[in-house]
N, C-alpha and C positions, 0 to 999 in steps of 0.2 A: 416470354414467360412472365406470368403475373405472380408476384410474391406478396405475402401479407404485409400490410402497412407497418406492423410492429418491427419487422426486420428491415424494411426499407428506410425506417426512420433512424436507425442506429448508425453510428460511425465506426469504422475500423479502429483498432487500437494502434496508435502510432508507435508505441513501445515495441509491440510484437512485430510491426511492419519493419522498423529499423533493425531489429535483431535478425529478422529473416534476411534482410539485405546483407547484413554483415556475414551471416553464415553462407549465403550464396556466393559472395565474393571469396570467402575462405575456401570453398569447394573448388573455385576456379584457380586457386593458388595465389590469390592476392593477400598480402599481409595487411590485415586491418586491425586496428585497436578498437575494441568494442566497449564503449561507455554507455550503451543503451539499456542493457538488461538489468533488472532488479533482482539479481540472483547471486547469493554468496558463492565465491569460487572455492570455498572449503568443501572437503568431502564430508558427507554425513558421518558423525562420530561412530566409531567402531561398535560400541555397545548397542547402538540403535540398529545398525546393519545386522548384527548377530541376532538380535531379537526377531527380525524379519525372517532370517534364515531358519531360526528355530521354529517359527510359526509354520513355515512351509513343510519342514520335516515332520511336524506334528500333524499335518493335514488340516491346518486351520485355514481352509480355503473355500468355505461355504458361505452362504448368506449369513449375515448378522442382523440384529434389529436395525431398522431403517435409520434411527437416530444415533446409532453407535453402540458399541459393546458396553455393558455395565462397568467393567473395570476401568475403561478409558474415561467414562463420565465421572467416576469417582476420583480418578487422577486429576481431571480438570478442576473438580471442586476443591481438592486438596491444594492444588497449585494456586488457585485464586485466593484461598484462605491464607496460605502461607505468604504469598507475595503482596497481596492487596488488602488482607483482612476482610475479604468478602465471603459471606456465607451463602452458598448455593446448594441446593439438593440436586441429585442426578436427574430428577424430573424437570429441572430448569435448564438442562444442558442439551444441545443438539450438535452432534458431530457430523460434519459435512465434508464434501469433496473440495477442501481448501477454503480459505477465508472468503474468496470471491463467491463461492457457492453460499456460504453463510450470509453474506451481505444480500445476495439475490433473494434468498429465502425470506429475509427480514423485510425487504422492500415489497416483495409480492404479498406478504402476509399482512402488512399494515396499510398499504395504499390502495385506494380505489381509483378508477379512471377520473381524471380531472383534479385529483388531490395535488398539492404542491409540496415539494421537498426542498428545503434550504441546503445549498451546497456552497461553502466558502471556496473561493478560488485564490490560489492554485489548488487543484484537487487531483486525486487519482483519476485517470482517464475513464475508468469503468463506472464511476458513480452516476453521471448523467445518463449513460446508456441504459443502466439497469432501471433507473426511474422511468425512462421512456418505455422500456419493455413492460412495465407495470401499467402503462397508459396513464401515468401521472406526469407532472410537469416539473422539470428541474429548474429551480430558481437560483441563479448563480449570484453570489455575493462577493464582488471583488475585494481582495485584501492586499494592501500595498506593502512594499519592503519597509516603508517607514513605520509600519505596525509590526514588524518582525514576522510578517505573513500569518499573524494570528488575528482572527476575526473578533470583533467586539460584540457584546450584546446589543449595543445601540445600533450598530450597522445591521444586525439581523432583524431587530425590531422594525426597522423601516420597510422590510420586505415581507413581514407577516401579514397574512390576509385571513379571512374566514376559512379559506380552503387549505391553509398550511397544515400539513399533517406530521412532518418529521424534519429533523435536522441530522445531516450526516457530518460527523466530526472525525478527523483523523489526526491523532497525536501519539507518537511522533509522526510528522507529516511527510508523505510522498506527494510532491517532489521537493518541497522547500527545506525539509529537515527541522521545521519549527516544532517546538515542544511547549504545550500549554501548561502554565503554572496553576496552582490550586485556586488562587483568587480569581483568575480569568475563568476557570471552569465553574466556579461558584456563580459568577455573574451569568454565564451561559445557562447553567442549570436553573436559575431563577426564571429566565425567559422561557425555558422549556416547560416548567411547571405552570407558569402564569398563563400560557396559551394551550396547555394540555397537549403537548406535542410528544412524539416519540423521539428519543435520542439514539441514533445508531452510531455507536462509538467503535471505530476501527482502530484497534490497538496492536496490530501485527508487528510493529517495530518496538514494542514495549521495552525490550531488553537492550536495545541499541540506542542508548542515550549517553551523553558525554559530559566531561568537565564536572563530574560530581552531581549532575542533575538526577532526579528521580521521576520516573513516570507516575502520574496520578490518573487513576481511572475515575471518570465522573460518577460511576456507580457507588464510589466510596463516600461521597460527600453528604448524602442525605437519603434516608430510607425511601422518601417519596420519589426522589430522582432515580434511585435504583429500580423502582417499580415502573419507570418510564424509559429505562435504558435497555438496549440490546448491545451487550458487550461482545465484540467479535475479535477473535484472535486465531493464531495458527502456530504450527510448528515449523512452517516453511522458512522464515527468515532467521528465527532465533536458533534453530538447530540444523540449518543448512539442509532442509528437507523439501525444497521446492517441488521436485518431481513426485514426491510421495502423496501429495494432494490430501492433506488433512487439516481442516480448520474446525472451529467450533464457535458456537454462540451460547451466551448465558443470558437468560431473560426470564420474565415472569412465566409461571407454569402454563397458563392458558395460551400465551403466544408460542412457547416452546412446543406445545402439543400441535398447534396449527402448522408451525414450520416443519415439524416431523412428518405430519400427514402430507403436506405439500411435497416434501422430499421423497416420501414413499412412492409417489406417483411420477416422479421425475427421474431419479437415479437409483432408488432403493438405497441400500447401505453404502457407505464408503468402503473401499477395498479392505477386506479382512486383514490382510498381511500388513498393510500400511497402518491400520489401527493398532496392531501389536507393536509396530515400530514407534508410533507416537506415544504409546503407553510407556515404552522404555525411555523415550525422550523426556517425558514429564516427570518420571519417577527416578531418573538417573542423575548422575553428577552434573553440577553446574560449571565445572572447570572449563569444558570445551566452549561453552557459551561466553564465558568471561574472556577467554583467550581470543575469540573472534572479535568481541567488542573492543578489546584493547588494540587489536590490529587495525580494525576499521577506524578507530580514533586517530591512529598514526597516519593512515592513508588520507583521512579527512583533512588533517592539518596540512599535509603536503599539497593535496590537490587544491584546496581553497587558497593557499598562499601562492601557488604557481599561477593559477588562473587570474588572481587579482593582480599579478605582476605583468600579465600579457596585455599590451595596449588594446583597448576596446572592450575588454571584459570588466565587469564589476560584480563582486559577490561578497556576501558576508560569510561567516563561519557557521555551518549548520549545527544545530543542537542535538539532532538525533537522526535515525535512519542511515542510509548510505548513499546520499545524493548531494551534489552541489547544484543549485539552481542559479545559473549565472545570467546576469543581465547583459544582453547583447544589443541594447538600443542604440549604442554609438555606431554600430555597423550599419544600421538600417538606413536606406536611402543612398548608400554609397555603392560604388562599383568596385568589385574585386575580380581580377582575372577575366575581365570583360562581362561579368555578370552583375546585374543590379540586385542588391540584396534588399528585397521589399519586406520580408517577414522572417520569422524564425525558421520556417521550412527552407527558405533560400540559404540562410546561414548554415543550417545543418547539411544541406546538399553541397555547399561549397567545401565544407570541412571533409565530407566524405570523398569528394572528387579530388581535391588538391592535397589533403593530408592523410587520406585513408583512415580517418577517425570517425567513428559512428557515435552520434549523440541523438537526443530526442527533441524535436521542436517543442517549445513551450506552449504553442497554440493548443496542443492536445490536452494540456493541463489547465487551460484557461488563461494563459498569459503569453501573448505573441512576442513579448519583449525578452523572453528568456530561452535558454537551452538547458536541458537536464543532462548532467554528467554523473554517471554512477561510479563510485569508487569501490564497488564490490568486485574488484579484479586485482591481480597481483601488482605490487608496488613497481616492479620494473616495467610492466606494461603501462601503468599510469604515467610513469616518467617518460617513456618512449612516445606515448600518445600526445602528451602535452608539448614535448619537444617538436613533434610534427606540426601541431597547431601553430605554435609560435613561428616556426620556419615558413609554413605556408602563408601566414599573414604577412610576414616580412618580405616574401617574394612578390606578393600580389599588389 
């Protein structure tokens, strides 16, 4: 069977692959601790669920405008104004089927075949694949731990060419947990403007920052930069609504119109019921969000400390999101339980086989020297899983 080159060129998601393996083992009755998936273990808050039930009872089950219902667009505008001081109109908002869909719309709308897109590594696994689907070229810019996993304008400038079209930036970052400060973003913004680039700013972990930090959106720094920014966010992580699949983009009107037209031919509207639920999330109380954030910070502190204490692992304390990106370079080239550990996939496989713990190899995020551990799971499971890791390494 001959398939199109665009689908033959993309790589499968290692996150989804490892999560699928964990679920398959669980079906077989195997007790596994799953640190792979980026999904809060909290239930969607009750007021949001009730809004969805009310929508069903009211018969709100038909097509809506492709780019989202007006009330939800207004709520996005109000939220951006309240939280970031950003003024957007509803015509500058596109509601999509999750942040991943918003990112895809943005890449497809701004990139032509052969264009180049700068992607700092480590990166979320989907960024390069979406760029490839647009027949553009992902240009990976490695960022080391010594830089706090935050790319500099100087490092990006070395990779800019006449074909560079956009920069994808993710803060707070998946998988590293890095959070960019205002001065760092100002320097990156100057580069974007100097080279007339688009800045695609993935801000889905905006509310999950720790130790008194505050998220800064690049769009707030300069009106000229706002005009070159596609701000992407979602209700998925902040409101424990991953399965509801509602994300949104805020961007200049002309680009928003193009993204809406594209979406109209791909999915039409996001689910009507989920839009009503998202409306309740954005206009409802913030206490459930803050309670989640506080619990994630406690889990972060425990996981980072425990991993750092296990011989062979090295990791800092992430500033945001809900992942620890642990350095496993000291394991590489060694033999454990008769297996030579050549790369991050081997280390992940060893932990799955010998500890029944699921992690994600760092290679999928652009660093083969790391494993990603998610602490978006219950504290007792985190403790049990790390106990298993420590015991398996001690035995082998």
